[in-house]
C-alpha positions in Angstrom: -76.5 12.8 -122.0 -76.2 13.3 -118.3 -75.7 9.6 -117.5 -72.7 9.5 -119.9 -71.0 12.4 -118.1 -70.6 10.3 -115.0 -70.8 11.5 -111.4 -68.2 14.2 -111.7 -69.1 15.3 -115.3 -71.2 18.2 -116.4 -73.5 18.5 -119.4 -74.0 22.0 -120.9 -76.7 22.7 -123.4 -76.3 25.6 -125.8 -79.2 27.2 -127.7 -80.2 30.6 -129.0 -83.8 30.1 -127.8 -84.4 30.1 -124.1 -87.5 27.9 -124.4 -85.3 24.9 -124.9 -83.8 25.2 -121.5 -86.9 23.6 -120.1 -86.1 20.3 -121.9 -82.8 19.8 -120.0 -82.7 17.6 -116.9 -82.0 19.3 -113.6 -78.3 18.3 -113.5 -77.5 19.9 -116.8 -76.5 23.5 -117.3 -77.9 25.8 -120.0 -76.2 28.6 -121.9 -78.1 31.0 -124.0 -76.2 31.9 -127.2 -74.8 30.6 -130.5 -71.6 28.8 -131.4 -70.0 32.1 -132.2 -71.3 34.1 -129.3 -71.5 31.7 -126.4 -69.7 32.8 -123.3 -67.7 29.5 -123.1 -63.9 29.3 -122.8 -61.9 27.6 -125.6 -60.9 24.1 -124.8 -63.3 23.8 -121.9 -65.1 20.7 -123.1 -64.0 17.1 -123.7 -66.9 16.3 -126.1 -69.1 18.4 -128.4 -72.3 16.8 -129.6 -74.2 18.9 -132.2 -77.4 17.1 -133.2 -79.5 18.8 -135.9 -77.3 21.9 -135.9 -75.2 22.2 -139.1 -78.1 22.3 -141.5 -79.3 25.4 -139.7 -76.1 27.3 -140.0 -75.3 29.7 -142.8 -71.6 28.9 -142.5 -71.4 25.3 -141.4 -67.6 25.1 -141.6 -67.4 28.2 -139.3 -69.7 26.5 -136.9 -67.6 23.3 -136.9 -64.5 25.5 -136.3 -66.1 27.2 -133.3 -67.2 23.8 -131.8 -63.7 22.5 -132.2 -62.2 25.4 -130.2 
């Protein structure tokens, strides 16, 4: 994803398991948390990409709402 962000863009990974931070390239940031508890400001992202996420949420519509904020 980093190449798509461009030279001034930033990629932020969000996961509830810190072990996944090791998979991110050096120019990406990592935030530990969930869609509902992440310390991220509303409207601070241009794009949200949630791959293999919704099927793991108990409340998938709630998760989509959080991602849209």
